[in-house]
Backbone bond lengths (Angstrom), bond angles and torsions (degrees), N, CA, C in turn:
res aa  C-N    CA-C-N  psi(-1)  N-CA   C-N-CA  omega(-1)  CA-C   N-CA-C  phi
1 M - - - 1.476 - - 1.527 109.03 -
2 T 1.333 116.67 132.75 1.457 121.29 -178.66 1.519 110.72 -78.46
3 S 1.305 116.25 134.16 1.464 121.11 176.00 1.509 109.40 -95.18
4 I 1.336 116.76 128.64 1.461 119.45 179.69 1.522 111.40 -73.47
5 L 1.329 116.41 -6.96 1.459 119.20 177.16 1.521 111.26 -83.78
6 T 1.318 117.20 -21.03 1.459 120.07 -177.02 1.518 113.74 -119.99
7 E 1.324 118.14 -15.90 1.454 122.13 -177.75 1.526 110.41 -119.02
8 P 1.338 116.69 151.07 1.472 119.35 175.94 1.522 110.61 -56.69
9 F 1.332 115.85 141.65 1.463 120.96 -176.81 1.518 109.56 -116.92
10 T 1.321 117.19 126.53 1.461 122.72 177.04 1.518 108.51 -125.72
11 P 1.345 118.67 119.55 1.470 120.02 179.15 1.520 110.05 -60.07
12 S 1.312 116.51 140.53 1.459 121.22 178.33 1.519 109.86 -95.05
13 Q 1.331 116.25 161.92 1.461 120.17 176.45 1.529 110.06 -67.80
14 T 1.320 114.98 150.05 1.461 119.54 179.25 1.526 109.97 -68.41
15 A 1.322 116.42 130.61 1.459 120.45 -178.44 1.516 110.54 -102.71
16 G 1.335 117.01 147.32 1.445 122.85 178.00 1.522 110.74 -81.93
17 P 1.315 117.51 -178.58 1.471 121.36 -178.11 1.524 113.36 -59.68
18 N 1.339 117.48 -28.72 1.456 120.18 -178.50 1.529 112.73 -89.35
19 G 1.325 116.42 7.05 1.453 120.09 178.27 1.510 113.85 89.14
20 R 1.325 118.03 -7.45 1.454 121.06 178.21 1.529 110.46 -90.50
21 T 1.314 115.31 163.42 1.460 119.79 179.13 1.522 110.46 -61.67
22 A 1.324 116.49 131.67 1.455 120.77 -178.47 1.513 110.88 -64.79
23 P 1.319 119.33 140.41 1.464 120.97 -179.89 1.521 110.37 -68.05
24 P 1.335 117.09 148.33 1.466 119.30 179.61 1.517 110.61 -67.95
25 P 1.326 118.21 149.55 1.461 120.56 178.36 1.526 110.50 -69.80
26 E 1.300 116.32 163.74 1.463 121.27 177.90 1.525 108.41 -83.71
27 I 1.308 115.31 103.15 1.464 121.25 -175.42 1.523 108.82 -104.61
28 R 1.336 116.26 134.55 1.454 122.25 -179.71 1.523 109.25 -124.80
29 A 1.322 115.71 141.63 1.473 120.95 178.58 1.521 109.14 -129.59
30 E 1.324 116.38 140.50 1.459 121.59 178.08 1.523 109.88 -154.72
31 V 1.308 115.78 160.34 1.465 121.69 175.57 1.522 107.94 -101.16
32 I 1.321 116.55 123.89 1.463 120.00 179.60 1.526 109.24 -137.16
33 T 1.303 115.49 161.46 1.465 121.74 173.64 1.518 108.01 -96.91
34 V 1.324 114.57 118.23 1.469 121.17 -178.35 1.520 108.91 -91.04
35 T 1.299 117.68 119.72 1.466 122.38 176.67 1.522 109.46 -89.63
36 P 1.319 117.92 162.33 1.466 119.70 175.79 1.535 112.18 -57.20
37 E 1.327 116.86 -34.78 1.469 119.85 179.62 1.529 110.75 -66.44
38 L 1.343 116.41 -42.58 1.456 120.13 178.83 1.528 110.47 -68.04
39 A 1.326 116.54 -36.97 1.460 120.31 178.44 1.533 110.45 -62.42
40 R 1.327 116.67 -39.58 1.477 119.95 177.49 1.525 110.43 -63.85
41 E 1.321 116.15 -40.03 1.462 120.26 179.89 1.525 110.93 -63.58
42 W 1.330 116.40 -43.84 1.453 120.17 -178.26 1.526 111.99 -70.15
43 T 1.334 116.94 -41.16 1.472 118.76 -177.11 1.524 111.94 -69.21
44 A 1.324 117.85 -14.37 1.463 119.37 174.23 1.519 110.69 -64.51
45 L 1.352 116.20 -20.51 1.459 121.11 178.08 1.537 111.59 -104.76
46 N 1.312 115.88 17.32 1.475 119.98 179.29 1.532 108.99 -85.43
47 T 1.317 115.19 71.89 1.469 120.84 -172.93 1.518 113.51 -108.59
48 R 1.317 116.69 -1.52 1.468 119.26 -175.07 1.528 108.76 -137.43
49 N 1.326 116.04 69.63 1.457 119.44 -173.28 1.521 109.96 -149.14
50 R 1.337 116.03 169.04 1.461 120.26 176.19 1.529 109.91 -70.55
51 N 1.323 116.45 168.45 1.459 120.43 178.68 1.527 110.12 -62.63
52 V 1.314 115.75 142.25 1.461 120.63 179.71 1.523 109.33 -71.21
53 R 1.312 116.12 132.47 1.468 121.99 175.07 1.527 107.17 -99.03
54 Y 1.311 115.16 98.68 1.457 120.13 -170.75 1.527 112.53 -68.33
55 G 1.329 117.18 -25.37 1.459 119.55 173.64 1.514 111.26 -63.41
56 K 1.329 116.42 -41.22 1.464 120.82 177.60 1.526 110.86 -67.20
57 V 1.325 117.01 -36.98 1.470 120.77 176.62 1.528 109.93 -59.92
58 A 1.337 116.58 -44.70 1.468 120.57 -178.96 1.525 111.29 -63.76
59 Q 1.332 116.83 -39.31 1.462 120.28 178.16 1.524 110.92 -61.75
60 Q 1.321 116.16 -49.75 1.454 119.97 -177.67 1.526 111.41 -66.35
61 A 1.319 116.61 -33.76 1.464 120.16 178.01 1.533 110.55 -63.48
62 R 1.339 117.39 -37.71 1.467 120.42 178.29 1.526 110.27 -63.25
63 D 1.328 117.01 -43.43 1.464 119.93 179.15 1.526 111.27 -63.80
64 M 1.339 117.08 -40.82 1.460 120.12 179.36 1.519 110.73 -64.52
65 K 1.314 116.30 -44.17 1.468 120.26 -178.28 1.524 111.19 -67.23
66 A 1.358 115.83 -32.27 1.467 120.18 179.95 1.524 112.38 -80.29
67 G 1.330 116.72 -8.15 1.456 120.33 179.49 1.517 114.07 78.73
68 T 1.342 117.10 17.48 1.467 120.53 -179.57 1.524 112.68 -101.70
69 W 1.325 116.57 3.32 1.471 119.91 177.46 1.526 108.24 -74.54
70 A 1.331 116.86 126.19 1.461 120.44 -172.48 1.519 111.95 -110.55
71 L 1.329 115.18 149.64 1.459 121.78 170.13 1.527 106.45 -77.39
72 N 1.326 117.39 104.00 1.466 120.49 -170.90 1.526 114.21 -122.04
73 G 1.311 116.99 11.21 1.455 119.73 179.15 1.512 114.07 97.37
74 E 1.345 117.19 -17.97 1.459 119.25 174.54 1.528 108.79 -65.40
75 S 1.313 116.76 144.01 1.464 119.22 -173.59 1.523 112.37 -124.71
76 V 1.318 114.46 154.51 1.457 121.55 165.16 1.521 106.08 -86.11
77 K 1.323 117.20 124.54 1.463 121.62 -174.06 1.530 109.65 -108.49
78 I 1.337 115.11 128.33 1.464 121.72 -175.09 1.528 108.87 -124.60
79 A 1.332 115.33 132.82 1.464 120.88 -178.39 1.527 110.73 -76.52
80 V 1.328 114.66 171.67 1.469 120.91 -178.38 1.526 112.20 -59.49
81 D 1.349 117.15 -28.03 1.464 120.17 -178.67 1.525 112.68 -95.66
82 G 1.352 116.85 8.47 1.465 120.31 178.87 1.508 114.43 92.20
83 T 1.319 118.52 -3.85 1.462 121.99 178.90 1.529 110.36 -67.15
84 I 1.333 116.28 137.60 1.460 120.98 176.48 1.533 108.15 -77.99
85 L 1.332 116.25 118.87 1.463 120.51 179.09 1.533 111.75 -95.49
86 D 1.317 117.21 -30.26 1.462 121.28 -178.72 1.521 108.72 -156.43
87 G 1.325 116.56 140.13 1.459 120.85 178.32 1.509 114.05 112.45
88 Q 1.334 117.43 8.25 1.457 118.89 -176.52 1.535 112.08 -61.91
89 H 1.332 117.68 -37.67 1.466 118.91 -178.47 1.527 110.95 -66.57
90 R 1.336 116.87 -37.35 1.465 119.96 176.54 1.525 111.14 -64.72
91 L 1.327 116.73 -38.88 1.466 120.20 -179.75 1.525 111.17 -67.95
92 Y 1.322 116.70 -44.49 1.467 119.42 178.14 1.534 110.83 -66.37
93 A 1.344 116.92 -33.19 1.468 120.10 177.46 1.524 110.47 -66.04
94 C 1.322 116.49 -38.77 1.463 121.26 177.13 1.525 110.66 -60.35
95 I 1.325 115.57 -42.80 1.466 120.58 179.02 1.523 110.34 -64.92
96 Q 1.342 116.57 -43.83 1.467 120.55 -178.04 1.520 111.65 -67.84
97 A 1.343 116.43 -40.90 1.467 120.13 -178.80 1.517 112.43 -75.03
98 E 1.339 116.51 -21.49 1.462 123.04 -178.06 1.524 111.83 59.94
99 V 1.341 115.35 36.32 1.465 120.90 174.92 1.531 107.68 -136.21
100 P 1.338 118.11 150.63 1.471 120.43 178.09 1.525 110.64 -77.63
101 F 1.324 116.29 161.99 1.465 120.89 172.29 1.522 108.30 -142.39
102 T 1.325 115.50 150.83 1.461 121.49 -178.02 1.520 109.22 -99.59
103 T 1.326 116.32 135.00 1.453 120.07 -175.25 1.525 110.77 -154.18
104 F 1.323 116.00 160.96 1.453 120.55 167.42 1.528 108.21 -75.27
105 V 1.307 116.29 142.38 1.464 122.15 174.98 1.522 107.43 -126.52
106 V 1.313 116.34 126.42 1.465 122.00 177.96 1.524 107.24 -111.69
107 R 1.326 117.17 124.22 1.467 122.38 -178.25 1.533 110.34 -116.93
108 G 1.309 114.53 160.59 1.456 120.44 173.74 1.507 114.84 85.04
109 L 1.317 117.88 15.86 1.462 120.79 -179.49 1.527 110.34 -76.49
110 P 1.323 117.60 147.38 1.469 118.89 173.85 1.521 109.72 -70.93
111 L 1.307 117.45 152.08 1.465 120.50 179.62 1.515 111.67 -57.65
112 E 1.344 116.73 -32.55 1.456 120.64 -177.05 1.534 112.63 -66.46
113 A 1.333 116.81 -16.23 1.463 119.96 -179.94 1.523 111.51 -61.80
114 Q 1.329 116.63 -25.43 1.460 120.72 -178.59 1.526 112.26 -63.10
115 D 1.332 116.83 -23.18 1.467 120.32 -179.00 1.520 112.55 -64.32
116 T 1.332 116.94 -21.94 1.468 119.89 -176.64 1.526 112.92 -112.86
117 I 1.333 117.73 6.97 1.465 121.99 -179.26 1.531 109.82 -88.09
118 D 1.330 115.97 139.88 1.472 122.96 176.73 1.526 112.23 59.15
119 T 1.311 117.48 36.93 1.465 120.18 177.69 1.523 111.93 -104.04
120 G 1.339 116.87 1.05 1.462 120.35 178.84 1.518 111.49 -85.48
121 T 1.326 116.14 -173.47 1.461 122.39 -179.06 1.528 109.67 -90.74
122 A 1.320 116.23 127.10 1.465 120.50 179.52 1.530 110.15 -67.56
123 R 1.319 116.97 143.46 1.457 121.37 178.73 1.521 109.77 -81.61
124 R 1.325 115.91 124.33 1.462 121.32 179.01 1.524 110.04 -86.09
125 M 1.342 115.30 166.60 1.456 119.65 176.93 1.522 110.12 -61.96
126 A 1.329 117.50 -37.97 1.458 120.69 178.53 1.526 111.07 -62.11
127 D 1.333 117.18 -37.22 1.462 120.95 176.79 1.533 109.89 -63.03
128 Q 1.331 115.93 -42.28 1.461 120.23 -178.64 1.522 110.69 -64.04
129 L 1.328 117.62 -40.19 1.471 121.09 179.30 1.524 111.05 -68.84
130 A 1.338 116.43 -37.30 1.464 119.94 178.28 1.519 110.59 -64.21
131 I 1.332 117.04 -39.04 1.463 121.18 177.22 1.526 110.19 -60.60
132 R 1.331 115.96 -32.96 1.469 121.25 178.69 1.525 112.65 -83.50
133 D 1.347 116.41 7.03 1.469 122.82 179.05 1.526 113.22 65.57
134 E 1.331 117.27 27.69 1.458 120.53 174.72 1.539 108.09 -76.83
135 P 1.342 118.54 129.10 1.463 120.01 177.53 1.521 110.91 -70.60
136 N 1.339 115.63 150.85 1.476 121.66 177.77 1.532 110.71 53.10
137 A 1.329 115.74 51.18 1.463 121.44 -172.36 1.524 112.71 -61.01
138 N 1.336 118.46 -39.86 1.468 120.86 -179.02 1.520 111.14 -61.78
139 I 1.334 116.31 -45.23 1.468 120.82 -178.53 1.527 110.20 -69.37
140 M 1.322 117.14 -41.70 1.462 120.38 179.92 1.528 110.93 -61.60
141 A 1.320 116.77 -42.31 1.461 120.37 179.09 1.519 111.14 -62.96
142 A 1.343 117.15 -41.17 1.461 120.94 -179.42 1.525 111.31 -66.09
143 I 1.332 117.09 -40.44 1.464 121.02 179.21 1.527 110.25 -67.59
144 A 1.324 117.18 -43.75 1.466 120.63 179.48 1.520 110.51 -61.58
145 R 1.330 117.13 -41.31 1.465 120.40 -179.71 1.534 110.59 -66.13
146 Q 1.338 117.21 -41.33 1.456 119.60 179.45 1.526 110.90 -68.09
147 A 1.336 117.09 -36.60 1.462 120.28 177.26 1.525 111.05 -64.54
148 Y 1.333 116.40 -40.31 1.470 120.36 177.46 1.523 110.23 -61.27
149 R 1.319 116.80 -44.22 1.468 120.24 179.44 1.523 110.86 -61.59
150 W 1.338 116.20 -41.42 1.457 120.52 -178.73 1.530 110.51 -63.61
151 I 1.320 116.04 -47.84 1.466 121.33 -177.95 1.531 111.26 -60.15
152 H 1.344 116.11 -38.25 1.461 120.51 -175.81 1.531 113.05 -95.25
153 G 1.321 116.72 10.20 1.457 119.80 175.41 1.513 114.32 69.90
154 I 1.332 116.76 26.04 1.463 120.52 178.74 1.514 108.28 -92.94
155 R 1.317 117.31 115.16 1.456 121.07 -179.36 1.514 109.64 -104.45
156 M 1.315 114.90 140.66 1.467 121.68 -176.08 1.527 107.97 55.71
157 T 1.313 118.68 -128.73 1.460 120.52 177.63 1.518 108.26 -105.62
158 G 1.309 116.40 120.33 1.452 120.17 -174.84 1.508 114.28 -95.45
159 G 1.331 117.73 7.17 1.459 119.81 -176.48 1.515 110.11 97.59
160 T 1.316 116.36 148.88 1.460 120.87 -174.98 1.519 112.27 -58.55
161 D 1.345 117.40 -35.74 1.459 119.80 -176.96 1.518 112.37 -64.37
162 K 1.348 117.57 -21.42 1.456 121.01 -179.49 1.527 112.82 -97.15
163 E 1.323 117.16 -11.18 1.454 120.29 179.91 1.523 110.20 -69.99
164 A 1.341 115.59 149.06 1.458 120.97 -178.52 1.521 111.42 -71.82
165 T 1.313 115.76 144.27 1.459 120.72 171.00 1.528 108.26 -84.08
166 H 1.321 116.44 169.62 1.463 119.63 177.55 1.524 110.48 -60.43
167 S 1.318 117.17 -40.75 1.465 120.50 -180.00 1.519 111.19 -62.11
168 E 1.318 116.96 -40.06 1.467 120.74 -179.81 1.524 111.37 -68.36
169 L 1.334 117.46 -38.50 1.462 120.07 178.46 1.529 111.04 -68.61
170 L 1.316 117.23 -40.34 1.464 120.09 177.77 1.526 110.69 -64.39
171 A 1.329 116.59 -38.73 1.465 120.40 178.01 1.533 110.60 -65.77
172 L 1.328 116.63 -38.35 1.468 120.56 178.06 1.524 110.45 -63.86
173 M 1.333 117.27 -43.29 1.455 120.62 179.90 1.520 111.69 -65.71
174 E 1.324 116.32 -32.18 1.456 120.08 176.71 1.526 110.59 -68.97
175 A 1.337 115.82 -39.02 1.469 120.65 -178.92 1.522 111.95 -78.74
176 E 1.335 117.54 -26.12 1.463 122.11 -176.86 1.530 109.49 -128.18
177 P 1.341 117.50 76.84 1.472 120.79 -178.12 1.524 113.46 -64.24
178 R 1.359 117.74 -13.14 1.466 119.46 177.84 1.527 111.97 -62.76
179 I 1.337 117.71 -15.77 1.462 120.30 178.12 1.524 110.07 -60.16
180 R 1.315 117.64 -35.43 1.467 120.48 177.80 1.530 110.82 -67.02
181 E 1.320 116.62 -42.40 1.470 120.39 177.73 1.529 110.70 -64.77
182 A 1.331 115.89 -40.21 1.466 120.29 177.96 1.526 110.82 -63.25
183 T 1.328 116.69 -36.54 1.462 120.83 179.20 1.521 110.97 -64.67
184 T 1.325 116.34 -46.07 1.468 120.53 179.16 1.523 110.68 -58.93
185 W 1.337 115.98 -43.82 1.459 119.48 179.90 1.531 111.25 -68.42
186 A 1.321 117.13 -38.01 1.461 121.15 -178.73 1.525 111.66 -63.04
187 V 1.322 117.02 -35.76 1.471 120.52 177.07 1.518 109.64 -63.16
188 R 1.318 116.80 -44.38 1.472 120.76 178.07 1.516 111.29 -63.68
189 A 1.347 116.89 -44.74 1.461 120.76 -178.62 1.526 111.01 -64.37
190 R 1.320 116.90 -40.82 1.464 121.37 179.26 1.522 110.85 -61.90
191 N 1.317 117.18 -41.10 1.460 120.56 178.21 1.520 112.24 -68.09
192 A 1.343 116.66 -30.51 1.467 120.63 -178.85 1.526 112.03 -80.44
193 F 1.330 117.69 -34.29 1.474 121.09 -177.27 1.516 107.94 -144.03
194 R 1.307 115.80 95.48 1.458 121.87 -167.03 1.534 115.85 -77.28
195 P 1.336 120.95 -17.35 1.474 117.81 -179.78 1.525 114.73 -64.58
196 V 1.342 118.33 -10.65 1.466 121.92 -176.19 1.525 109.67 -108.51
197 N 1.342 116.65 136.22 1.460 121.76 178.55 1.524 110.88 -62.84
198 A 1.326 116.09 146.11 1.460 120.36 178.80 1.527 111.15 -62.42
199 S 1.334 117.47 -36.51 1.471 119.73 -179.87 1.524 111.15 -66.47
200 T 1.340 116.95 -32.36 1.466 120.51 175.71 1.519 110.48 -65.07
201 W 1.327 116.18 -45.23 1.468 120.11 177.67 1.531 110.39 -59.46
202 G 1.312 117.08 -45.92 1.454 120.19 -177.21 1.513 112.58 -64.20
203 M 1.328 116.97 -42.13 1.458 120.51 179.65 1.521 110.75 -66.60
204 A 1.339 117.03 -39.60 1.475 120.67 177.58 1.526 110.16 -62.64
205 W 1.323 116.18 -41.36 1.473 119.74 178.94 1.523 110.08 -59.05
206 L 1.328 117.13 -45.53 1.457 120.92 -179.36 1.529 111.74 -62.56
207 L 1.328 116.47 -46.54 1.464 120.65 -176.44 1.522 111.78 -67.82
208 F 1.336 117.15 -49.01 1.461 120.33 -173.42 1.530 111.58 -70.85
209 H 1.321 117.37 -41.56 1.458 119.76 179.18 1.523 111.36 -68.31
210 G 1.318 116.30 -23.96 1.456 119.22 179.14 1.516 113.21 -72.97
211 T 1.337 117.82 -17.90 1.462 120.49 -178.97 1.532 112.42 -106.32
212 D 1.331 117.24 -35.83 1.473 120.28 -178.01 1.525 107.79 -158.25
213 Y 1.319 116.31 93.58 1.462 120.97 -170.41 1.528 112.66 -60.53
214 L 1.332 117.63 -51.02 1.460 120.59 -175.06 1.526 111.57 -66.16
215 T 1.326 117.09 -42.55 1.465 120.42 178.38 1.523 110.49 -64.13
216 A 1.315 116.22 -38.40 1.459 120.46 178.59 1.527 110.77 -63.31
217 E 1.325 117.35 -40.99 1.460 121.24 178.56 1.524 110.64 -58.84
218 V 1.332 116.32 -45.49 1.475 120.89 -178.98 1.525 110.55 -66.01
219 F 1.327 116.56 -48.41 1.463 120.73 -175.60 1.528 111.58 -64.29
220 L 1.303 117.29 -49.37 1.458 119.79 -175.96 1.523 112.07 -66.13
221 E 1.327 117.21 -32.52 1.468 119.54 176.03 1.519 111.08 -64.94
222 K 1.333 116.15 -39.13 1.467 119.89 177.43 1.527 110.91 -67.44
223 V 1.330 116.53 -35.96 1.462 119.42 -179.16 1.527 111.22 -66.37
224 I 1.319 117.56 -45.06 1.462 118.48 -174.65 1.523 113.30 -78.64
225 T 1.355 117.79 -23.99 1.469 119.76 -178.97 1.522 112.96 -100.64
226 G 1.345 117.17 -32.53 1.461 120.47 -176.02 1.520 113.12 69.40
227 A 1.330 117.48 16.12 1.460 121.61 -175.45 1.522 111.77 -86.18
228 D 1.318 115.50 138.89 1.472 123.26 172.58 1.524 113.19 57.02
229 I 1.333 117.24 41.93 1.460 120.89 175.84 1.531 109.06 -133.75
230 G 1.338 115.79 146.03 1.458 120.56 -179.25 1.520 112.28 -85.74
231 L 1.325 115.52 179.08 1.461 120.95 -176.11 1.519 112.72 -67.09
232 T 1.332 117.24 -25.47 1.468 119.44 -178.18 1.527 112.37 -100.36
233 H 1.310 117.04 9.19 1.469 120.10 175.62 1.532 108.11 -71.37
234 P 1.329 118.74 136.47 1.469 120.67 -179.09 1.529 113.62 -53.72
235 A 1.324 116.58 -36.75 1.466 119.48 179.21 1.524 110.69 -64.63
236 M 1.335 116.89 -39.16 1.461 120.40 178.60 1.524 111.14 -69.51
237 A 1.340 116.42 -37.75 1.472 119.69 177.80 1.526 110.20 -59.44
238 F 1.329 116.40 -41.31 1.466 119.96 178.48 1.524 110.88 -66.64
239 R 1.313 116.41 -45.44 1.473 119.74 -179.53 1.532 110.27 -59.90
240 N 1.342 116.25 -42.86 1.463 119.73 -179.22 1.528 111.30 -64.58
241 R 1.338 116.78 -39.01 1.471 119.85 -179.56 1.525 110.49 -65.68
242 M 1.326 117.33 -42.34 1.459 120.96 -179.43 1.528 111.07 -68.47
243 T 1.326 116.22 -39.55 1.467 120.01 179.43 1.520 110.69 -66.50
244 K 1.328 116.52 -41.05 1.459 120.74 178.23 1.527 111.02 -62.35
245 A 1.327 116.21 -43.04 1.463 120.41 179.29 1.528 110.23 -61.05
246 R 1.315 116.83 -43.82 1.467 120.19 179.54 1.520 111.38 -64.22
247 D 1.332 116.97 -45.53 1.462 120.69 -177.10 1.524 112.47 -67.16
248 N 1.333 116.79 -30.53 1.467 121.03 -179.58 1.530 112.79 -90.89
249 G 1.325 117.48 2.22 1.459 120.25 -179.19 1.512 113.22 72.09
250 E 1.328 117.32 21.29 1.469 121.86 179.20 1.525 108.90 -82.48
251 R 1.307 116.30 123.34 1.464 120.62 -175.70 1.530 110.06 -94.59
252 L 1.328 116.42 94.60 1.459 120.93 176.10 1.527 108.63 -87.38
253 N 1.335 116.52 128.04 1.459 118.19 178.41 1.526 110.43 -79.50
254 Q 1.321 116.13 176.73 1.457 120.44 -174.55 1.531 112.59 -63.73
255 Y 1.335 117.19 -29.45 1.464 120.33 -179.60 1.528 110.34 -73.69
256 E 1.326 116.87 -39.72 1.468 120.31 177.26 1.519 110.73 -66.92
257 Q 1.319 116.86 -42.78 1.460 120.14 177.85 1.523 110.69 -60.96
258 L 1.325 116.60 -44.51 1.458 120.40 -179.87 1.528 110.55 -64.79
259 G 1.324 117.40 -37.41 1.460 120.58 178.08 1.523 111.93 -60.62
260 Y 1.335 116.56 -45.27 1.465 120.33 177.12 1.526 111.44 -63.37
261 L 1.329 116.57 -39.55 1.458 119.99 -179.07 1.523 111.17 -67.93
262 I 1.323 117.81 -36.42 1.466 120.81 176.43 1.529 110.52 -66.16
263 M 1.331 117.41 -38.63 1.471 120.44 176.22 1.526 110.79 -59.50
264 A 1.342 116.28 -44.39 1.463 120.58 179.62 1.532 110.73 -66.32
265 W 1.331 116.82 -40.01 1.463 121.56 178.75 1.523 111.55 -62.44
266 N 1.328 116.93 -44.42 1.462 119.94 179.09 1.526 111.48 -62.32
267 A 1.330 115.88 -41.67 1.467 119.77 178.54 1.529 110.91 -63.64
268 F 1.313 117.28 -41.32 1.470 121.36 179.79 1.524 110.75 -63.30
269 K 1.339 117.32 -44.06 1.459 120.39 -179.11 1.529 111.89 -66.04
270 E 1.345 115.69 -31.54 1.467 119.80 -178.94 1.510 112.78 -89.42
271 G 1.335 117.64 -0.20 1.460 121.29 177.74 1.500 113.71 75.13
272 R 1.332 117.78 21.66 1.466 121.00 -179.44 1.524 111.55 -94.15
273 T 1.329 115.25 150.07 1.463 119.77 169.57 1.526 108.92 -82.12
274 L 1.315 115.39 163.48 1.459 120.00 -177.99 1.512 107.86 -148.77
275 G 1.336 114.66 106.30 1.459 118.79 -177.30 1.511 112.93 -74.89
276 K 1.342 115.77 -34.84 1.475 119.65 179.61 1.506 108.91 -155.70
């Protein structure tokens, strides 16, 4: 007898009562428009699923209500007995948004099919930007997400229901093309002064240039280079604080870093010195 602890293990096909491979179930697929009423009917049979993530439901509901939910090949999967195997968050989002959505529906799946559903790697916003050939996709995604939080008054982590969806971030980048310029500058700033996160640099670029472009150019150049400034210059105070945090192993997040940088920016605009 082979031991799976010492020998390679390969799962075998499921066999029927007669020892032969069991025939595949009769699976049907179609594209239909799911109404909130139909979604309520289907979710009444949602008895064999993971816990509902209501933050994700709220995100998807916003996309549906905004009309940015796309027919993309993802399907609602229903077992032979009517049990919802996949798609519960989309169905609950439809109910919450009170608008219909069009989707593929696959019926007749065996219950065991759920064991292999949603086991792949989720696509991140950075992955989506890279597919679109956007340079520095990771940094651009981080800056866009922080800009969205700023615009909507979300400080630190506001909960999954308040986080931007991919559609919302893409719409923001379309409405605010300066995010690409901020990304390019943030890469340069990060290489020049590494104690600061690239997303912090990008967000600072957006905020400061939005109020006083020329002053922002002067200030940010002094911050990233540290050239020709004294110990009490606001840019130097910021550089010293970031360097001290790095040397002491203090982990400042992007919001704390941005807060310190805004303090230095305000002092610079007001002509004040800043010792620390």
